[in-house]
C-alpha angles and dihedrals in degrees: 000000000000117000117265112261111228096171121076119182117223088245088068098044129094135171087269089069095070093116090055102039107015131242098293096051096039089054092048091049092047092051093043091055103035106031106034087081088061090060096261111142114227117173112238122245147127140250129235100218129237088247088067090057091047089051088049090055095046098046091050092044094228101125097098093042091054094047091047089053094051091046091055094056115125096240095188106052102003090225092154097040095110093047093049093045092051094048093048093048091050090052091056095042091055091050125090129231109245116256093238090057092045094052095047091048093052092049093048090048091051092051092047090051093050092048087055091051097247136101097228117022127207108235142181116230115205134183117234115186116204090236093044124121096007114152091259098045144022124201085189110141093012093083125064132249126194121206136200093021110173125186135012096276093053089046094054091045090052092049089052090051090050088057088051092051091065085075103044112132091252094050092050091049092048091049088056094044092053095046095249098125094106095043125098097242111188130182132231122192125219122210113198135174109262120252107213094229088147083079093045133006145300142182150137136281135199123202088210130045100268095212103046105017091239103166104202098073139069115213115205123189122190140180136174116268130000119002096236091092091058094047092049092046094236093134142040105240133211112259134207122190109201127189115229099206093060097035094090094047109086094198093067133064104235095191106109095180140003122196123187109216126202095250087199097188136034118206114209140164115261116243113255090256090057095049111102093181140346088271095059104059101120131075125190107207131186108257114242117249089244093055092043088061094047123083115245090226130032122232095264092049092050090052093045090050092048089052090054091047090052091049090051092050091049090049094052095036093226143078111283138207107214136187119208137183137191118219110225092201098059099014091232125140121232137188108226101175142006130182135165114277103245109189098064094031089080115090112261128218113233090237120109128190116214115204127191133167116250091200140018134217139172112328108231101179142336139202142144113335120226113200125347103267138105131229135176137189145108118321122238116195111207125180098196140356093264086073089056094112089069092065111097124207110275097017121128113247115222119185144139099254138335132221133181091284087072094059098098089052103044098072090069093058122099087205138356125225124182134181093218139035141071137239091290098043121120094260091051094050093047092047090055092047092050097038088235125156108249140172115195130185094027091150100212110024095123090054099049098037126062131196109274097027114135108232142165122221114203123190092164095097101078123255097356121074112208130203114206133191115254137010102299128195120245139180128231123197122186116215118194114206097170099096098026117116122192117249122239089250108075114261108205139176133247105217134185108159113064091198090069094053098097092048093046093048087072090066118093105268147135096225137286117312093186129021110181115211095199095084093051091049096046096041107029102029100023093178127101106251092228089056087061093044094047107022091159089075092064106092100171107102094206092050090048089053093048092050091049091050091052096046089048114169094013112108090189115049090203090066090051089056095047095046095047095045091048091050092052094051093041091056091057094041089052094045093057099029127174091019120088119275110193109206116203109209115234117303105176116148117234092258090052093047089051089063092064117094108281092007095122089064092062113022124095120227110244130190092216111018091174089076098022134082102345142123119354096006091064096052100066097031119114086232097060106018095105092053093047088054088062091054090050091050090051093050091047090051092053093050104035105028100031097036095231097141093158090089118100121190127230132199116218128210097005103173102185142020089247091056089052090053093048093049093050089049091050091050092048091052087056095051099267105116116174109244096017112122087357095298112167123193121201129191129219115243101212106122124068088236089063090059097042088053097033094128090055093045087050089061090056102041138047097225149358130237116192112219098202097189097057093037090054095049094046094045094049093037096234135129107241089202092061116092089199093071101023091109087069094056106107129149089198092066107125092237092055094044089049091056092047091049091052093048092054091048093048090051090051092048091053098041098241132127122262129190139168129226117199151094100260100082090058096041097042118042091193090058091053088049091052091053094047092048091052090052103246114181099219144004121202125206138188110254095255090053100042100094094047090045093053090049090053090048093051091050091050093049091048090051091048092054 
């Protein structure tokens, strides 16, 4: 009989070989054979089959002993987990790899080296469990990998260690959690040509937004050096958000957002002279300030990598979690691993819980929010997983970083807070899997929080996760989408925070009826646009320094404003693509503009800013014209360079026909010509003059959007910010409804679209019925009012028919 073959080259492996070589190796073989022809670089290698591991167990007569150990695990409280893990690992360490396996490994390694044109090749050795990376489970991060392995002896030693890693405490616990205790889980080992990312960069990519499950983006994270730092969450990576629909069109820039992370450490291989033994070949160095400020991929590389990720997703027909590396010797990108994304692969109920804090207190720290929930409890500071027994059920874990050794502990935590890490760090991945509230990359949580402190962790505020002092009250509202059908009249969203766009796009909707730019300017940009246009007018040295720190690598502050505003709008346009997103150009009042950095140097002081220099009157004024040009440039970039032509623009607080003409001329002078490339420009109807001259405004603009709040206050002559007269504020006042009715009829007469943005149609069913009866085209709601608003619209339409 021919000798059993324990070695399978990647060229002979497909996805069908998962039982023999595990998920990781079967995926590598599949890509090597099926995707290399599409220009995707996959490093060559071979797999040591699961049969080799089974022979290893049999020849060393340890099968029964290992099974008995697993059977004796305390499956309730895991009190003997460490003891069982240690005994199992010792059994495997004392065992010997069979000669047949050794010989075949040496021969395969020799062939791989020769094919690479060297005598002794540097390789990566990766564990691949036969139950790993299935759609329902991922052993990823629970199994070990060994990098920069050189020579047959080091290779065999690394293979032996991979066998040991099948019985780490975290792997045993995960096996139990996933219901695999009774299964014969074997381990295959992959041997792959090393990519010298220690001399360049590496990272991970998801073909789905890992936080919200939004399917139209690819998220790439990158760092300098080896990828272990990103997996372990030691660093804050760079991040690219890339839009799939425009990725294949070369004329458009598909990058929605680029974020430069701190990349605090760079892991490299020590030079031979620095290596004291085969065990000490890796150094983790502090990244220089210059490299921290430099992106780990250039624009062309990020787009190339995204294209590969999309091709991999299309090949497998599912969302993928991908590891990539750039070789610093040949400057080529490589895909080194791909597995199905597991968190969002599970079917989701169409029920969403909305959390919001009912009170606020002192902000202790903030970082990247995972999920959109809130938790509170006593803090527990832990330095490492060996202290895990101190964590009590329901306490909030606060630590520097986590790695897979923490996994058995994390389920007990009500929330997880780390100093370090990004959205793809270990803590972030586990938080998503567990559905646990988490804030990662807080920077200083372990310094400002002490064990026993009562704290509240809120991830309900968009991208930022905030940690507050004390046990705060919060509200939870459950919204059930499962049986909700959209009405014939368009139900749209009112949106302020672009970071919530992907999440909110999962709600039933027909697009965005109002995207306010003010939130993006005050939170993302933070600087008054005129302070960026005329920096010489800022005389405060501290303020100059702060503005310079924020604008960072930008030599011209105007470019900083344009890029960041374009990114914010592009995120929303992509989230709701191809549905309309109506962008209202900036409508700060002068007192609000003054709060931006540098604002006090430019803004007038007005007695009543609500009816002062706001909206349209700013745009063509000599005072603000330069700043408005930046807004126009940003909108032009989103439409023309990024290809997101589903955005429409809207002019707020346009008092007269002459103002409308001046604003359109100003926009045209900045490259935004109404009608060109399908550009539509709407006007807000929020002043009685807009209604009285509606037929004239309809000749200038492509649509109306009724701002019911301002229209009510200006019709009734009251300040909606004044508590003294707030009882008079009522959209159902006959005068207000009369103006709304006339606006809708004027729009119909002139063949243009008309919508309304406001709270009343969700709060007052009769008001929704009034709008539907008059034939309004769309109604827009704040996210927390959307479901109730749609229900009211459906009832009104059913009644009408």
